[in-house]
C-alpha positions as CSV (number, residue, x, y, z in Angstrom):
1,M,-6.2,15.8,-14.9
2,S,-8.9,14.3,-17.0
3,D,-12.5,15.7,-16.7
4,N,-13.8,12.2,-16.4
5,L,-12.1,11.6,-13.0
6,T,-15.1,11.1,-10.7
7,P,-16.0,8.7,-8.0
8,N,-18.2,6.7,-10.5
9,N,-15.6,6.9,-13.3
10,P,-12.3,6.9,-11.5
11,R,-9.8,6.3,-14.3
12,S,-8.8,8.7,-17.0
13,K,-8.1,7.3,-20.4
14,N,-4.3,7.6,-19.9
15,T,-3.9,5.6,-16.7
16,P,-3.0,1.9,-16.5
17,D,-5.2,-0.9,-15.2
18,V,-5.5,-1.9,-11.6
19,Q,-2.3,-3.7,-10.4
20,E,-2.1,-6.3,-7.6
21,V,0.7,-5.3,-5.2
22,F,3.2,-7.6,-3.5
23,S,2.0,-8.8,0.0
24,P,3.5,-11.3,2.4
25,Q,0.1,-13.0,2.3
26,E,-0.1,-15.2,-0.8
27,H,-3.9,-15.3,-1.2
28,V,-5.0,-11.9,-0.1
29,R,-3.4,-8.9,-1.8
30,P,-4.1,-5.2,-2.1
31,T,-4.6,-3.6,-5.5
32,N,-3.7,-0.1,-6.7
33,E,-5.3,1.9,-9.4
34,Y,-3.2,4.9,-10.5
35,L,-5.6,7.7,-11.2
36,T,-2.9,10.2,-12.3
37,E,0.1,9.8,-14.4
38,I,3.3,9.1,-12.6
39,S,5.5,11.9,-13.9
40,G,9.3,12.1,-14.0
41,S,9.3,15.1,-11.7
42,A,10.6,14.5,-8.2
43,G,8.4,17.3,-6.8
44,D,5.2,15.9,-8.3
45,Y,2.6,13.7,-6.7
46,C,0.4,10.8,-7.6
47,L,-3.2,9.9,-6.7
48,I,-3.8,6.2,-6.2
49,R,-7.0,4.3,-5.3
50,C,-6.0,1.4,-3.0
51,T,-8.3,-1.6,-2.3
52,L,-7.6,-3.6,0.8
53,P,-9.5,-6.9,0.7
54,A,-11.0,-8.4,3.9
55,G,-8.2,-10.0,5.9
56,V,-5.3,-8.2,4.2
57,V,-2.3,-7.1,6.3
58,V,0.4,-4.6,5.3
59,P,3.2,-5.2,7.9
60,M,4.9,-2.3,9.7
61,H,7.3,-0.3,7.6
62,S,8.6,3.2,7.0
63,H,10.0,5.4,4.2
64,A,10.8,9.1,3.7
65,D,7.9,9.6,1.3
66,R,4.8,11.3,2.6
67,E,1.5,9.5,2.1
68,T,-1.9,10.9,2.8
69,F,-4.8,8.5,2.8
70,Y,-8.6,9.3,2.6
71,V,-11.0,6.4,3.3
72,L,-13.7,6.0,0.7
73,S,-15.4,2.9,1.9
74,G,-15.1,0.1,4.5
75,K,-13.2,0.0,7.8
76,I,-9.5,-0.3,8.1
77,D,-7.1,-0.4,11.1
78,A,-4.1,1.9,10.6
79,L,-1.0,1.9,12.8
80,R,1.2,5.0,13.3
81,E,4.3,4.3,15.3
82,D,2.7,2.4,18.3
83,R,-0.9,3.4,18.1
84,W,-3.7,1.8,16.1
85,E,-6.6,3.8,14.8
86,V,-9.9,2.5,13.3
87,L,-10.7,4.5,10.1
88,G,-13.9,4.7,8.2
89,P,-15.3,6.7,5.3
90,G,-14.2,10.3,5.4
91,D,-11.3,9.7,7.7
92,V,-7.8,11.0,6.8
93,F,-4.6,9.3,7.8
94,D,-1.4,11.3,7.1
95,V,2.0,9.5,7.2
96,R,4.9,11.9,7.3
97,D,8.7,11.6,6.9
98,G,9.7,8.1,8.1
99,A,6.8,7.4,10.5
100,K,6.4,3.6,11.1
101,H,3.0,2.5,9.9
102,A,1.0,-0.6,9.0
103,W,-2.5,-1.5,7.8
104,K,-4.9,-4.4,8.5
105,N,-8.4,-5.0,7.3
106,A,-10.0,-7.1,10.1
107,S,-13.5,-6.5,8.7
108,Q,-15.5,-8.9,6.5
109,A,-15.5,-6.4,3.5
110,A,-13.0,-4.7,1.3
111,A,-11.9,-1.2,2.1
112,S,-11.2,1.5,-0.5
113,I,-8.8,4.4,0.2
114,M,-7.3,7.2,-1.8
115,C,-3.6,7.8,-1.4
116,V,-1.8,10.9,-2.4
117,T,2.0,10.3,-2.4
118,T,5.2,11.2,-4.2
119,T,6.0,10.0,-7.7
120,E,9.0,8.1,-6.2
121,M,6.7,6.1,-4.0
122,A,4.2,5.5,-6.8
123,R,7.0,4.1,-9.0
124,F,8.1,1.8,-6.2
125,L,4.5,0.6,-5.7
126,Q,4.3,-0.2,-9.4
127,E,7.7,-2.0,-9.3
128,I,6.5,-4.3,-6.5
129,S,3.3,-5.2,-8.4
130,I,3.0,-8.9,-9.0
131,S,4.1,-10.0,-12.4
132,P,1.5,-12.0,-14.3
133,A,3.5,-15.0,-15.0
134,G,5.5,-17.6,-13.3
135,S,7.5,-16.4,-10.3
136,S,7.2,-18.4,-7.0
137,P,6.1,-16.7,-3.8
138,E,9.7,-17.0,-2.6
139,E,11.0,-15.2,-5.8
140,Q,8.4,-12.5,-5.4
141,A,9.3,-11.9,-1.7
142,Q,13.0,-11.8,-2.6
143,R,12.4,-9.3,-5.5
144,F,10.4,-7.1,-3.1
145,L,13.1,-7.2,-0.4
146,D,15.7,-6.3,-3.0
147,L,13.7,-3.3,-4.2
148,V,13.1,-2.2,-0.6
149,H,16.8,-2.4,0.2
150,A,17.7,-0.5,-3.0
151,K,15.3,2.3,-2.0
152,G,16.6,2.4,1.6
153,Y,13.2,1.7,3.1
154,W,12.7,0.1,6.6
155,L,10.8,-3.1,7.3
156,A,9.8,-4.3,10.7
157,S,11.2,-7.7,11.9
158,P,8.8,-10.5,12.8
159,A,9.3,-9.6,16.5
160,E,8.5,-5.9,15.8
161,N,5.4,-6.9,13.9
162,A,4.3,-9.3,16.6
163,A,4.7,-6.5,19.2
164,V,2.0,-4.5,17.5
165,G,-0.3,-7.5,16.9
166,L,0.6,-8.5,13.4
167,D,1.4,-12.2,12.7
168,V,2.6,-11.7,9.1
169,N,6.1,-10.6,8.3
170,W,7.7,-9.3,5.1
171,G,9.3,-12.6,4.3
172,G,5.9,-14.0,3.6
173,H,5.7,-16.5,6.5
174,R,3.5,-16.5,9.5
175,D,5.3,-16.3,12.9
């Protein structure tokens, strides 16, 4: 890890720029900044700074990859299985082995969180980043769904999202 990785200077010189990640919401999307290199080793991990703008929703989903989140700033609502928790600076949210989870930022300000996860999950998150040119929201949603299917991840249905208070579904349309 680079010696210049500090809260005020988060990126080492070898990491890519901030990437906007696919979201079913067309106008509000999270961003990820990869603070460590995504290695080819299956047993390795990656550190990612995630920014969740005000109003963003990440619908309910699950995957085998463990993710541990540490809130740097802002307030964020996190769902684990069927229970919502309000998280703030200093809080930790650990998602283990296939637990259903979701995020929403109902506040008026962006929230920033650190995520420690597997290199496999980090590669997936890079793959679902929005390409800079030309694809329609429908094409982006289909590409996302194809990648999710290929990885064997689970996405909640619109009814399952609605049951936990989310009115955005993975297809990109409001219920």
